[in-house]
CHARMM-style PDB file with segment names, atoms N, HN, CA, C and O in Angstrom:
ATOM      1  N   MET     1      14.333  40.408 -20.710  1.00  0.00      PROA
ATOM      2  CA  MET     1      13.984  40.880 -19.402  1.00  0.00      PROA
ATOM      3  C   MET     1      13.357  39.717 -18.616  1.00  0.00      PROA
ATOM      4  O   MET     1      12.746  38.828 -19.208  1.00  0.00      PROA
ATOM      5  N   LYS     2      13.502  39.723 -17.342  1.00  0.00      PROA
ATOM      6  HN  LYS     2      13.999  40.446 -16.861  1.00  0.00      PROA
ATOM      7  CA  LYS     2      13.001  38.617 -16.492  1.00  0.00      PROA
ATOM      8  C   LYS     2      11.599  38.997 -16.031  1.00  0.00      PROA
ATOM      9  O   LYS     2      11.382  40.097 -15.524  1.00  0.00      PROA
ATOM     10  N   ILE     3      10.646  38.079 -16.210  1.00  0.00      PROA
ATOM     11  HN  ILE     3      10.822  37.185 -16.622  1.00  0.00      PROA
ATOM     12  CA  ILE     3       9.234  38.226 -15.820  1.00  0.00      PROA
ATOM     13  C   ILE     3       8.835  36.956 -15.051  1.00  0.00      PROA
ATOM     14  O   ILE     3       9.214  35.846 -15.424  1.00  0.00      PROA
ATOM     15  N   VAL     4       8.079  37.141 -13.993  1.00  0.00      PROA
ATOM     16  HN  VAL     4       7.771  38.043 -13.690  1.00  0.00      PROA
ATOM     17  CA  VAL     4       7.547  36.042 -13.235  1.00  0.00      PROA
ATOM     18  C   VAL     4       6.070  35.844 -13.628  1.00  0.00      PROA
ATOM     19  O   VAL     4       5.278  36.786 -13.590  1.00  0.00      PROA
ATOM     20  N   VAL     5       5.729  34.643 -13.993  1.00  0.00      PROA
ATOM     21  HN  VAL     5       6.373  33.879 -14.023  1.00  0.00      PROA
ATOM     22  CA  VAL     5       4.374  34.297 -14.430  1.00  0.00      PROA
ATOM     23  C   VAL     5       3.726  33.351 -13.360  1.00  0.00      PROA
ATOM     24  O   VAL     5       4.299  32.322 -13.003  1.00  0.00      PROA
ATOM     25  N   LYS     6       2.559  33.722 -12.882  1.00  0.00      PROA
ATOM     26  HN  LYS     6       2.093  34.558 -13.172  1.00  0.00      PROA
ATOM     27  CA  LYS     6       1.801  32.890 -11.937  1.00  0.00      PROA
ATOM     28  C   LYS     6       0.509  32.482 -12.585  1.00  0.00      PROA
ATOM     29  O   LYS     6      -0.229  33.325 -13.094  1.00  0.00      PROA
ATOM     30  N   LEU     7       0.229  31.220 -12.573  1.00  0.00      PROA
ATOM     31  HN  LEU     7       0.828  30.535 -12.159  1.00  0.00      PROA
ATOM     32  CA  LEU     7      -1.012  30.694 -13.131  1.00  0.00      PROA
ATOM     33  C   LEU     7      -1.881  30.149 -11.949  1.00  0.00      PROA
ATOM     34  O   LEU     7      -1.363  29.661 -10.945  1.00  0.00      PROA
ATOM     35  N   PHE     8      -3.216  30.261 -12.125  1.00  0.00      PROA
ATOM     36  HN  PHE     8      -3.637  30.658 -12.941  1.00  0.00      PROA
ATOM     37  CA  PHE     8      -4.113  29.898 -11.055  1.00  0.00      PROA
ATOM     38  C   PHE     8      -5.150  28.886 -11.556  1.00  0.00      PROA
ATOM     39  O   PHE     8      -5.476  28.829 -12.741  1.00  0.00      PROA
ATOM     40  N   ALA     9      -5.645  28.102 -10.618  1.00  0.00      PROA
ATOM     41  HN  ALA     9      -5.379  28.148  -9.655  1.00  0.00      PROA
ATOM     42  CA  ALA     9      -6.745  27.133 -10.843  1.00  0.00      PROA
ATOM     43  C   ALA     9      -6.490  26.286 -12.077  1.00  0.00      PROA
ATOM     44  O   ALA     9      -5.401  25.729 -12.218  1.00  0.00      PROA
ATOM     45  N   THR    10      -7.453  26.171 -12.968  1.00  0.00      PROA
ATOM     46  HN  THR    10      -8.337  26.623 -12.854  1.00  0.00      PROA
ATOM     47  CA  THR    10      -7.375  25.271 -14.104  1.00  0.00      PROA
ATOM     48  C   THR    10      -6.268  25.631 -15.094  1.00  0.00      PROA
ATOM     49  O   THR    10      -5.869  24.786 -15.894  1.00  0.00      PROA
ATOM     50  N   LEU    11      -5.774  26.842 -15.058  1.00  0.00      PROA
ATOM     51  HN  LEU    11      -6.098  27.529 -14.408  1.00  0.00      PROA
ATOM     52  CA  LEU    11      -4.676  27.211 -15.961  1.00  0.00      PROA
ATOM     53  C   LEU    11      -3.386  26.510 -15.658  1.00  0.00      PROA
ATOM     54  O   LEU    11      -2.492  26.454 -16.502  1.00  0.00      PROA
ATOM     55  N   ARG    12      -3.273  25.964 -14.442  1.00  0.00      PROA
ATOM     56  HN  ARG    12      -4.000  26.010 -13.757  1.00  0.00      PROA
ATOM     57  CA  ARG    12      -2.081  25.246 -14.058  1.00  0.00      PROA
ATOM     58  C   ARG    12      -2.010  23.806 -14.635  1.00  0.00      PROA
ATOM     59  O   ARG    12      -0.943  23.193 -14.654  1.00  0.00      PROA
ATOM     60  N   GLN    13      -3.130  23.298 -15.091  1.00  0.00      PROA
ATOM     61  HN  GLN    13      -3.997  23.796 -15.075  1.00  0.00      PROA
ATOM     62  CA  GLN    13      -3.177  21.918 -15.568  1.00  0.00      PROA
ATOM     63  C   GLN    13      -2.256  21.804 -16.806  1.00  0.00      PROA
ATOM     64  O   GLN    13      -2.450  22.489 -17.810  1.00  0.00      PROA
ATOM     65  N   GLY    14      -1.264  20.928 -16.697  1.00  0.00      PROA
ATOM     66  HN  GLY    14      -1.106  20.372 -15.881  1.00  0.00      PROA
ATOM     67  CA  GLY    14      -0.333  20.724 -17.767  1.00  0.00      PROA
ATOM     68  C   GLY    14       0.704  21.860 -17.922  1.00  0.00      PROA
ATOM     69  O   GLY    14       1.483  21.870 -18.876  1.00  0.00      PROA
ATOM     70  N   ARG    15       0.702  22.791 -16.990  1.00  0.00      PROA
ATOM     71  HN  ARG    15       0.070  22.782 -16.215  1.00  0.00      PROA
ATOM     72  CA  ARG    15       1.628  23.914 -17.068  1.00  0.00      PROA
ATOM     73  C   ARG    15       2.457  23.986 -15.773  1.00  0.00      PROA
ATOM     74  O   ARG    15       3.219  23.068 -15.470  1.00  0.00      PROA
ATOM     75  N   PHE    16       2.307  25.051 -15.035  1.00  0.00      PROA
ATOM     76  HN  PHE    16       1.688  25.797 -15.281  1.00  0.00      PROA
ATOM     77  CA  PHE    16       3.064  25.272 -13.818  1.00  0.00      PROA
ATOM     78  C   PHE    16       2.278  26.187 -12.896  1.00  0.00      PROA
ATOM     79  O   PHE    16       1.215  26.692 -13.259  1.00  0.00      PROA
ATOM     80  N   LYS    17       2.813  26.393 -11.702  1.00  0.00      PROA
ATOM     81  HN  LYS    17       3.676  25.982 -11.408  1.00  0.00      PROA
ATOM     82  CA  LYS    17       2.174  27.301 -10.714  1.00  0.00      PROA
ATOM     83  C   LYS    17       2.846  28.669 -10.834  1.00  0.00      PROA
ATOM     84  O   LYS    17       2.186  29.690 -11.028  1.00  0.00      PROA
ATOM     85  N   VAL    18       4.170  28.660 -10.714  1.00  0.00      PROA
ATOM     86  HN  VAL    18       4.706  27.830 -10.557  1.00  0.00      PROA
ATOM     87  CA  VAL    18       4.957  29.880 -10.809  1.00  0.00      PROA
ATOM     88  C   VAL    18       6.222  29.576 -11.566  1.00  0.00      PROA
ATOM     89  O   VAL    18       6.908  28.584 -11.317  1.00  0.00      PROA
ATOM     90  N   GLN    19       6.519  30.486 -12.527  1.00  0.00      PROA
ATOM     91  HN  GLN    19       5.962  31.291 -12.729  1.00  0.00      PROA
ATOM     92  CA  GLN    19       7.768  30.283 -13.325  1.00  0.00      PROA
ATOM     93  C   GLN    19       8.329  31.636 -13.703  1.00  0.00      PROA
ATOM     94  O   GLN    19       7.596  32.558 -14.062  1.00  0.00      PROA
ATOM     95  N   SER    20       9.626  31.735 -13.618  1.00  0.00      PROA
ATOM     96  HN  SER    20      10.222  30.987 -13.326  1.00  0.00      PROA
ATOM     97  CA  SER    20      10.356  32.916 -14.132  1.00  0.00      PROA
ATOM     98  C   SER    20      10.812  32.597 -15.534  1.00  0.00      PROA
ATOM     99  O   SER    20      11.187  31.472 -15.863  1.00  0.00      PROA
ATOM    100  N   GLY    21      10.762  33.658 -16.364  1.00  0.00      PROA
ATOM    101  HN  GLY    21      10.457  34.572 -16.097  1.00  0.00      PROA
ATOM    102  CA  GLY    21      11.214  33.458 -17.737  1.00  0.00      PROA
ATOM    103  C   GLY    21      11.853  34.706 -18.272  1.00  0.00      PROA
ATOM    104  O   GLY    21      11.655  35.786 -17.715  1.00  0.00      PROA
ATOM    105  N   ILE    22      12.607  34.594 -19.324  1.00  0.00      PROA
ATOM    106  HN  ILE    22      12.768  33.717 -19.777  1.00  0.00      PROA
ATOM    107  CA  ILE    22      13.268  35.704 -19.996  1.00  0.00      PROA
ATOM    108  C   ILE    22      12.426  35.999 -21.257  1.00  0.00      PROA
ATOM    109  O   ILE    22      12.176  35.117 -22.079  1.00  0.00      PROA
ATOM    110  N   TYR    23      12.012  37.239 -21.375  1.00  0.00      PROA
ATOM    111  HN  TYR    23      12.216  37.955 -20.707  1.00  0.00      PROA
ATOM    112  CA  TYR    23      11.213  37.671 -22.511  1.00  0.00      PROA
ATOM    113  C   TYR    23      11.827  38.879 -23.166  1.00  0.00      PROA
ATOM    114  O   TYR    23      12.554  39.628 -22.514  1.00  0.00      PROA
ATOM    115  N   PRO    24      11.555  39.091 -24.440  1.00  0.00      PROA
ATOM    116  CA  PRO    24      12.124  40.253 -25.140  1.00  0.00      PROA
ATOM    117  C   PRO    24      11.646  41.572 -24.583  1.00  0.00      PROA
ATOM    118  O   PRO    24      10.553  41.636 -24.019  1.00  0.00      PROA
ATOM    119  N   GLU    25      12.413  42.609 -24.719  1.00  0.00      PROA
ATOM    120  HN  GLU    25      13.301  42.557 -25.176  1.00  0.00      PROA
ATOM    121  CA  GLU    25      11.989  43.955 -24.357  1.00  0.00      PROA
ATOM    122  C   GLU    25      10.657  44.276 -25.051  1.00  0.00      PROA
ATOM    123  O   GLU    25      10.430  43.845 -26.181  1.00  0.00      PROA
ATOM    124  N   ALA    26       9.806  45.006 -24.402  1.00  0.00      PROA
ATOM    125  HN  ALA    26       9.989  45.357 -23.484  1.00  0.00      PROA
ATOM    126  CA  ALA    26       8.498  45.452 -24.938  1.00  0.00      PROA
ATOM    127  C   ALA    26       7.536  44.296 -25.176  1.00  0.00      PROA
ATOM    128  O   ALA    26       6.587  44.444 -25.946  1.00  0.00      PROA
ATOM    129  N   ALA    27       7.757  43.134 -24.529  1.00  0.00      PROA
ATOM    130  HN  ALA    27       8.529  43.014 -23.904  1.00  0.00      PROA
ATOM    131  CA  ALA    27       6.818  42.044 -24.618  1.00  0.00      PROA
ATOM    132  C   ALA    27       5.523  42.487 -23.932  1.00  0.00      PROA
ATOM    133  O   ALA    27       5.554  43.254 -22.969  1.00  0.00      PROA
ATOM    134  N   LYS    28       4.383  41.996 -24.437  1.00  0.00      PROA
ATOM    135  HN  LYS    28       4.358  41.373 -25.219  1.00  0.00      PROA
ATOM    136  CA  LYS    28       3.092  42.299 -23.923  1.00  0.00      PROA
ATOM    137  C   LYS    28       2.537  41.082 -23.212  1.00  0.00      PROA
ATOM    138  O   LYS    28       3.021  39.968 -23.411  1.00  0.00      PROA
ATOM    139  N   VAL    29       1.527  41.286 -22.387  1.00  0.00      PROA
ATOM    140  HN  VAL    29       1.134  42.191 -22.225  1.00  0.00      PROA
ATOM    141  CA  VAL    29       0.838  40.196 -21.699  1.00  0.00      PROA
ATOM    142  C   VAL    29       0.377  39.190 -22.759  1.00  0.00      PROA
ATOM    143  O   VAL    29       0.507  37.984 -22.550  1.00  0.00      PROA
ATOM    144  N   GLN    30      -0.153  39.657 -23.878  1.00  0.00      PROA
ATOM    145  HN  GLN    30      -0.259  40.637 -24.047  1.00  0.00      PROA
ATOM    146  CA  GLN    30      -0.629  38.771 -24.936  1.00  0.00      PROA
ATOM    147  C   GLN    30       0.451  37.816 -25.415  1.00  0.00      PROA
ATOM    148  O   GLN    30       0.169  36.654 -25.712  1.00  0.00      PROA
ATOM    149  N   ASP    31       1.696  38.302 -25.494  1.00  0.00      PROA
ATOM    150  HN  ASP    31       1.925  39.246 -25.254  1.00  0.00      PROA
ATOM    151  CA  ASP    31       2.788  37.422 -25.943  1.00  0.00      PROA
ATOM    152  C   ASP    31       2.974  36.224 -24.998  1.00  0.00      PROA
ATOM    153  O   ASP    31       3.219  35.100 -25.436  1.00  0.00      PROA
ATOM    154  N   ILE    32       2.848  36.498 -23.682  1.00  0.00      PROA
ATOM    155  HN  ILE    32       2.649  37.411 -23.327  1.00  0.00      PROA
ATOM    156  CA  ILE    32       3.020  35.435 -22.706  1.00  0.00      PROA
ATOM    157  C   ILE    32       1.844  34.468 -22.785  1.00  0.00      PROA
ATOM    158  O   ILE    32       2.025  33.251 -22.741  1.00  0.00      PROA
ATOM    159  N   VAL    33       0.651  35.016 -22.900  1.00  0.00      PROA
ATOM    160  HN  VAL    33       0.504  36.004 -22.936  1.00  0.00      PROA
ATOM    161  CA  VAL    33      -0.567  34.179 -22.939  1.00  0.00      PROA
ATOM    162  C   VAL    33      -0.489  33.262 -24.176  1.00  0.00      PROA
ATOM    163  O   VAL    33      -0.749  32.063 -24.078  1.00  0.00      PROA
ATOM    164  N   GLU    34      -0.130  33.834 -25.332  1.00  0.00      PROA
ATOM    165  HN  GLU    34       0.081  34.808 -25.411  1.00  0.00      PROA
ATOM    166  CA  GLU    34      -0.019  33.043 -26.560  1.00  0.00      PROA
ATOM    167  C   GLU    34       1.083  31.996 -26.413  1.00  0.00      PROA
ATOM    168  O   GLU    34       0.914  30.856 -26.847  1.00  0.00      PROA
ATOM    169  N   GLY    35       2.202  32.368 -25.808  1.00  0.00      PROA
ATOM    170  HN  GLY    35       2.339  33.293 -25.455  1.00  0.00      PROA
ATOM    171  CA  GLY    35       3.326  31.417 -25.614  1.00  0.00      PROA
ATOM    172  C   GLY    35       2.932  30.239 -24.746  1.00  0.00      PROA
ATOM    173  O   GLY    35       3.487  29.147 -24.870  1.00  0.00      PROA
ATOM    174  N   LEU    36       1.968  30.469 -23.865  1.00  0.00      PROA
ATOM    175  HN  LEU    36       1.517  31.356 -23.764  1.00  0.00      PROA
ATOM    176  CA  LEU    36       1.510  29.373 -23.001  1.00  0.00      PROA
ATOM    177  C   LEU    36       0.327  28.638 -23.557  1.00  0.00      PROA
ATOM    178  O   LEU    36      -0.233  27.763 -22.897  1.00  0.00      PROA
ATOM    179  N   ALA    37      -0.067  28.984 -24.777  1.00  0.00      PROA
ATOM    180  HN  ALA    37       0.387  29.695 -25.313  1.00  0.00      PROA
ATOM    181  CA  ALA    37      -1.172  28.357 -25.473  1.00  0.00      PROA
ATOM    182  C   ALA    37      -2.474  28.390 -24.630  1.00  0.00      PROA
ATOM    183  O   ALA    37      -3.219  27.414 -24.545  1.00  0.00      PROA
ATOM    184  N   ILE    38      -2.701  29.571 -24.016  1.00  0.00      PROA
ATOM    185  HN  ILE    38      -2.096  30.365 -24.085  1.00  0.00      PROA
ATOM    186  CA  ILE    38      -3.936  29.788 -23.263  1.00  0.00      PROA
ATOM    187  C   ILE    38      -4.919  30.436 -24.172  1.00  0.00      PROA
ATOM    188  O   ILE    38      -4.646  31.509 -24.711  1.00  0.00      PROA
ATOM    189  N   SER    39      -6.077  29.815 -24.368  1.00  0.00      PROA
ATOM    190  HN  SER    39      -6.299  28.944 -23.931  1.00  0.00      PROA
ATOM    191  CA  SER    39      -7.125  30.318 -25.212  1.00  0.00      PROA
ATOM    192  C   SER    39      -7.748  31.571 -24.625  1.00  0.00      PROA
ATOM    193  O   SER    39      -7.887  31.651 -23.405  1.00  0.00      PROA
ATOM    194  N   PRO    40      -8.127  32.546 -25.426  1.00  0.00      PROA
ATOM    195  CA  PRO    40      -8.784  33.759 -24.876  1.00  0.00      PROA
ATOM    196  C   PRO    40     -10.073  33.419 -24.067  1.00  0.00      PROA
ATOM    197  O   PRO    40     -10.428  34.141 -23.135  1.00  0.00      PROA
ATOM    198  N   THR    41     -10.731  32.360 -24.422  1.00  0.00      PROA
ATOM    199  HN  THR    41     -10.442  31.774 -25.179  1.00  0.00      PROA
ATOM    200  CA  THR    41     -11.913  31.939 -23.672  1.00  0.00      PROA
ATOM    201  C   THR    41     -11.587  31.420 -22.268  1.00  0.00      PROA
ATOM    202  O   THR    41     -12.449  31.389 -21.389  1.00  0.00      PROA
ATOM    203  N   ASP    42     -10.333  31.017 -22.075  1.00  0.00      PROA
ATOM    204  HN  ASP    42      -9.633  31.043 -22.788  1.00  0.00      PROA
ATOM    205  CA  ASP    42      -9.882  30.506 -20.781  1.00  0.00      PROA
ATOM    206  C   ASP    42      -9.343  31.617 -19.881  1.00  0.00      PROA
ATOM    207  O   ASP    42      -8.950  31.332 -18.750  1.00  0.00      PROA
ATOM    208  N   LEU    43      -9.309  32.865 -20.335  1.00  0.00      PROA
ATOM    209  HN  LEU    43      -9.628  33.096 -21.254  1.00  0.00      PROA
ATOM    210  CA  LEU    43      -8.823  33.972 -19.558  1.00  0.00      PROA
ATOM    211  C   LEU    43      -9.939  34.612 -18.778  1.00  0.00      PROA
ATOM    212  O   LEU    43     -11.039  34.815 -19.293  1.00  0.00      PROA
ATOM    213  N   GLY    44      -9.650  34.932 -17.523  1.00  0.00      PROA
ATOM    214  HN  GLY    44      -8.757  34.766 -17.105  1.00  0.00      PROA
ATOM    215  CA  GLY    44     -10.582  35.652 -16.699  1.00  0.00      PROA
ATOM    216  C   GLY    44      -9.986  37.003 -16.323  1.00  0.00      PROA
ATOM    217  O   GLY    44     -10.233  38.016 -16.977  1.00  0.00      PROA
ATOM    218  N   ILE    45      -9.208  36.992 -15.272  1.00  0.00      PROA
ATOM    219  HN  ILE    45      -9.007  36.169 -14.741  1.00  0.00      PROA
ATOM    220  CA  ILE    45      -8.601  38.205 -14.729  1.00  0.00      PROA
ATOM    221  C   ILE    45      -7.094  38.127 -14.910  1.00  0.00      PROA
ATOM    222  O   ILE    45      -6.491  37.071 -14.720  1.00  0.00      PROA
ATOM    223  N   ILE    46      -6.479  39.270 -15.286  1.00  0.00      PROA
ATOM    224  HN  ILE    46      -6.968  40.128 -15.441  1.00  0.00      PROA
ATOM    225  CA  ILE    46      -5.034  39.350 -15.396  1.00  0.00      PROA
ATOM    226  C   ILE    46      -4.585  40.513 -14.512  1.00  0.00      PROA
ATOM    227  O   ILE    46      -5.155  41.604 -14.538  1.00  0.00      PROA
ATOM    228  N   PHE    47      -3.532  40.233 -13.723  1.00  0.00      PROA
ATOM    229  HN  PHE    47      -3.069  39.347 -13.702  1.00  0.00      PROA
ATOM    230  CA  PHE    47      -2.907  41.250 -12.901  1.00  0.00      PROA
ATOM    231  C   PHE    47      -1.439  41.339 -13.297  1.00  0.00      PROA
ATOM    232  O   PHE    47      -0.789  40.333 -13.579  1.00  0.00      PROA
ATOM    233  N   VAL    48      -0.929  42.585 -13.311  1.00  0.00      PROA
ATOM    234  HN  VAL    48      -1.457  43.402 -13.081  1.00  0.00      PROA
ATOM    235  CA  VAL    48       0.516  42.829 -13.448  1.00  0.00      PROA
ATOM    236  C   VAL    48       0.915  43.607 -12.183  1.00  0.00      PROA
ATOM    237  O   VAL    48       0.435  44.714 -11.939  1.00  0.00      PROA
ATOM    238  N   ASN    49       1.789  43.010 -11.403  1.00  0.00      PROA
ATOM    239  HN  ASN    49       2.179  42.111 -11.601  1.00  0.00      PROA
ATOM    240  CA  ASN    49       2.216  43.619 -10.169  1.00  0.00      PROA
ATOM    241  C   ASN    49       1.047  43.939  -9.242  1.00  0.00      PROA
ATOM    242  O   ASN    49       1.067  44.941  -8.527  1.00  0.00      PROA
ATOM    243  N   GLY    50       0.023  43.074  -9.259  1.00  0.00      PROA
ATOM    244  HN  GLY    50       0.006  42.260  -9.839  1.00  0.00      PROA
ATOM    245  CA  GLY    50      -1.122  43.210  -8.349  1.00  0.00      PROA
ATOM    246  C   GLY    50      -2.219  44.191  -8.845  1.00  0.00      PROA
ATOM    247  O   GLY    50      -3.188  44.446  -8.129  1.00  0.00      PROA
ATOM    248  N   LYS    51      -2.060  44.728 -10.056  1.00  0.00      PROA
ATOM    249  HN  LYS    51      -1.273  44.521 -10.637  1.00  0.00      PROA
ATOM    250  CA  LYS    51      -3.009  45.670 -10.572  1.00  0.00      PROA
ATOM    251  C   LYS    51      -3.614  45.103 -11.865  1.00  0.00      PROA
ATOM    252  O   LYS    51      -2.927  44.487 -12.679  1.00  0.00      PROA
ATOM    253  N   SER    52      -4.900  45.331 -12.021  1.00  0.00      PROA
ATOM    254  HN  SER    52      -5.458  45.832 -11.360  1.00  0.00      PROA
ATOM    255  CA  SER    52      -5.596  44.794 -13.193  1.00  0.00      PROA
ATOM    256  C   SER    52      -4.939  45.275 -14.486  1.00  0.00      PROA
ATOM    257  O   SER    52      -4.536  46.431 -14.609  1.00  0.00      PROA
ATOM    258  N   ALA    53      -4.842  44.328 -15.473  1.00  0.00      PROA
ATOM    259  HN  ALA    53      -5.170  43.388 -15.373  1.00  0.00      PROA
ATOM    260  CA  ALA    53      -4.213  44.649 -16.745  1.00  0.00      PROA
ATOM    261  C   ALA    53      -4.906  43.937 -17.841  1.00  0.00      PROA
ATOM    262  O   ALA    53      -5.654  42.991 -17.593  1.00  0.00      PROA
ATOM    263  N   ASP    54      -4.678  44.365 -19.074  1.00  0.00      PROA
ATOM    264  HN  ASP    54      -4.070  45.133 -19.276  1.00  0.00      PROA
ATOM    265  CA  ASP    54      -5.244  43.677 -20.216  1.00  0.00      PROA
ATOM    266  C   ASP    54      -4.135  43.116 -21.096  1.00  0.00      PROA
ATOM    267  O   ASP    54      -2.951  43.293 -20.811  1.00  0.00      PROA
ATOM    268  N   LEU    55      -4.532  42.439 -22.168  1.00  0.00      PROA
ATOM    269  HN  LEU    55      -5.494  42.295 -22.400  1.00  0.00      PROA
ATOM    270  CA  LEU    55      -3.579  41.770 -23.047  1.00  0.00      PROA
ATOM    271  C   LEU    55      -2.577  42.678 -23.718  1.00  0.00      PROA
ATOM    272  O   LEU    55      -1.511  42.216 -24.125  1.00  0.00      PROA
ATOM    273  N   ASN    56      -2.892  43.987 -23.849  1.00  0.00      PROA
ATOM    274  HN  ASN    56      -3.757  44.362 -23.518  1.00  0.00      PROA
ATOM    275  CA  ASN    56      -2.058  44.933 -24.517  1.00  0.00      PROA
ATOM    276  C   ASN    56      -1.021  45.590 -23.576  1.00  0.00      PROA
ATOM    277  O   ASN    56      -0.202  46.396 -24.015  1.00  0.00      PROA
ATOM    278  N   ARG    57      -1.070  45.239 -22.302  1.00  0.00      PROA
ATOM    279  HN  ARG    57      -1.736  44.583 -21.945  1.00  0.00      PROA
ATOM    280  CA  ARG    57      -0.110  45.835 -21.379  1.00  0.00      PROA
ATOM    281  C   ARG    57       1.332  45.448 -21.685  1.00  0.00      PROA
ATOM    282  O   ARG    57       1.662  44.265 -21.775  1.00  0.00      PROA
ATOM    283  N   VAL    58       2.176  46.445 -21.843  1.00  0.00      PROA
ATOM    284  HN  VAL    58       1.908  47.405 -21.770  1.00  0.00      PROA
ATOM    285  CA  VAL    58       3.610  46.252 -22.086  1.00  0.00      PROA
ATOM    286  C   VAL    58       4.274  45.897 -20.768  1.00  0.00      PROA
ATOM    287  O   VAL    58       4.050  46.563 -19.756  1.00  0.00      PROA
ATOM    288  N   LEU    59       5.086  44.856 -20.775  1.00  0.00      PROA
ATOM    289  HN  LEU    59       5.267  44.315 -21.597  1.00  0.00      PROA
ATOM    290  CA  LEU    59       5.753  44.431 -19.551  1.00  0.00      PROA
ATOM    291  C   LEU    59       7.130  45.043 -19.425  1.00  0.00      PROA
ATOM    292  O   LEU    59       7.741  45.468 -20.405  1.00  0.00      PROA
ATOM    293  N   HSD    60       7.615  45.076 -18.152  1.00  0.00      PROA
ATOM    294  HN  HSD    60       7.119  44.731 -17.356  1.00  0.00      PROA
ATOM    295  CA  HSD    60       8.929  45.635 -17.888  1.00  0.00      PROA
ATOM    296  C   HSD    60       9.703  44.691 -16.994  1.00  0.00      PROA
ATOM    297  O   HSD    60       9.120  43.833 -16.331  1.00  0.00      PROA
ATOM    298  N   GLU    61      11.017  44.846 -16.974  1.00  0.00      PROA
ATOM    299  HN  GLU    61      11.492  45.543 -17.512  1.00  0.00      PROA
ATOM    300  CA  GLU    61      11.887  44.026 -16.178  1.00  0.00      PROA
ATOM    301  C   GLU    61      11.337  43.885 -14.767  1.00  0.00      PROA
ATOM    302  O   GLU    61      10.974  44.875 -14.132  1.00  0.00      PROA
ATOM    303  N   GLY    62      11.277  42.637 -14.276  1.00  0.00      PROA
ATOM    304  HN  GLY    62      11.572  41.833 -14.792  1.00  0.00      PROA
ATOM    305  CA  GLY    62      10.882  42.406 -12.932  1.00  0.00      PROA
ATOM    306  C   GLY    62       9.392  42.317 -12.660  1.00  0.00      PROA
ATOM    307  O   GLY    62       8.975  42.035 -11.536  1.00  0.00      PROA
ATOM    308  N   ASP    63       8.588  42.559 -13.689  1.00  0.00      PROA
ATOM    309  HN  ASP    63       8.927  42.789 -14.601  1.00  0.00      PROA
ATOM    310  CA  ASP    63       7.116  42.443 -13.515  1.00  0.00      PROA
ATOM    311  C   ASP    63       6.704  41.006 -13.117  1.00  0.00      PROA
ATOM    312  O   ASP    63       7.367  40.023 -13.447  1.00  0.00      PROA
ATOM    313  N   THR    64       5.578  40.947 -12.393  1.00  0.00      PROA
ATOM    314  HN  THR    64       5.039  41.746 -12.125  1.00  0.00      PROA
ATOM    315  CA  THR    64       4.933  39.670 -12.083  1.00  0.00      PROA
ATOM    316  C   THR    64       3.576  39.708 -12.670  1.00  0.00      PROA
ATOM    317  O   THR    64       2.803  40.618 -12.370  1.00  0.00      PROA
ATOM    318  N   ILE    65       3.233  38.719 -13.532  1.00  0.00      PROA
ATOM    319  HN  ILE    65       3.862  37.980 -13.776  1.00  0.00      PROA
ATOM    320  CA  ILE    65       1.947  38.641 -14.129  1.00  0.00      PROA
ATOM    321  C   ILE    65       1.193  37.461 -13.544  1.00  0.00      PROA
ATOM    322  O   ILE    65       1.725  36.352 -13.502  1.00  0.00      PROA
ATOM    323  N   SER    66      -0.032  37.677 -13.093  1.00  0.00      PROA
ATOM    324  HN  SER    66      -0.464  38.578 -13.128  1.00  0.00      PROA
ATOM    325  CA  SER    66      -0.892  36.641 -12.530  1.00  0.00      PROA
ATOM    326  C   SER    66      -2.072  36.462 -13.428  1.00  0.00      PROA
ATOM    327  O   SER    66      -2.762  37.434 -13.736  1.00  0.00      PROA
ATOM    328  N   ILE    67      -2.335  35.237 -13.867  1.00  0.00      PROA
ATOM    329  HN  ILE    67      -1.774  34.447 -13.616  1.00  0.00      PROA
ATOM    330  CA  ILE    67      -3.383  34.945 -14.803  1.00  0.00      PROA
ATOM    331  C   ILE    67      -4.411  33.986 -14.154  1.00  0.00      PROA
ATOM    332  O   ILE    67      -4.056  32.904 -13.687  1.00  0.00      PROA
ATOM    333  N   PHE    68      -5.704  34.418 -14.137  1.00  0.00      PROA
ATOM    334  HN  PHE    68      -5.992  35.298 -14.516  1.00  0.00      PROA
ATOM    335  CA  PHE    68      -6.751  33.624 -13.576  1.00  0.00      PROA
ATOM    336  C   PHE    68      -7.762  33.231 -14.654  1.00  0.00      PROA
ATOM    337  O   PHE    68      -7.989  33.994 -15.593  1.00  0.00      PROA
ATOM    338  N   PRO    69      -8.373  32.043 -14.528  1.00  0.00      PROA
ATOM    339  CA  PRO    69      -9.428  31.667 -15.454  1.00  0.00      PROA
ATOM    340  C   PRO    69     -10.742  32.362 -15.044  1.00  0.00      PROA
ATOM    341  O   PRO    69     -10.822  32.945 -13.963  1.00  0.00      PROA
ATOM    342  N   PRO    70     -11.759  32.297 -15.902  1.00  0.00      PROA
ATOM    343  CA  PRO    70     -13.030  32.873 -15.503  1.00  0.00      PROA
ATOM    344  C   PRO    70     -13.565  32.157 -14.235  1.00  0.00      PROA
ATOM    345  O   PRO    70     -13.300  30.974 -14.022  1.00  0.00      PROA
ATOM    346  N   VAL    71     -14.281  32.861 -13.447  1.00  0.00      PROA
ATOM    347  HN  VAL    71     -14.496  33.822 -13.620  1.00  0.00      PROA
ATOM    348  CA  VAL    71     -14.857  32.298 -12.220  1.00  0.00      PROA
ATOM    349  C   VAL    71     -16.319  32.037 -12.444  1.00  0.00      PROA
ATOM    350  O   VAL    71     -17.042  32.926 -12.893  1.00  0.00      PROA
ATOM    351  N   GLY    72     -16.772  30.847 -12.146  1.00  0.00      PROA
ATOM    352  HN  GLY    72     -16.184  30.125 -11.781  1.00  0.00      PROA
ATOM    353  CA  GLY    72     -18.189  30.503 -12.323  1.00  0.00      PROA
ATOM    354  C   GLY    72     -18.827  30.210 -10.971  1.00  0.00      PROA
ATOM    355  O   GLY    72     -18.169  30.220  -9.930  1.00  0.00      PROA
ATOM    356  N   GLY    73     -20.058  29.963 -11.019  1.00  0.00      PROA
ATOM    357  HN  GLY    73     -20.592  29.954 -11.865  1.00  0.00      PROA
ATOM    358  CA  GLY    73     -20.764  29.627  -9.771  1.00  0.00      PROA
ATOM    359  C   GLY    73     -21.912  30.551  -9.537  1.00  0.00      PROA
ATOM    360  O   GLY    73     -22.233  31.393 -10.375  1.00  0.00      PROA
ATOM    361  N   GLY    74     -22.529  30.396  -8.402  1.00  0.00      PROA
ATOM    362  HN  GLY    74     -22.269  29.712  -7.721  1.00  0.00      PROA
ATOM    363  CA  GLY    74     -23.705  31.192  -8.078  1.00  0.00      PROA
ATOM    364  C   GLY    74     -23.712  31.564  -6.718  1.00  0.00      PROA
ATOM    365  OT1 GLY    74     -24.636  32.242  -6.268  1.00  0.00      PROA
TER     366      GLY     74
END
């Protein structure tokens, strides 16, 4: 199934900004995160189709996943 992955801020370093990929049926957000070698400590917010999601979210054909690092500051 085709999934669009969008990375933001520091997660783009050495990776990409937006990329479409083909993933197996019933792939989860965690499968994509692990495939991109993103450490759990580097994860902040995850959206699937603009709605908050977690690593266990099962993806479907045409989904867009947006992955943000933690936000710091004061």
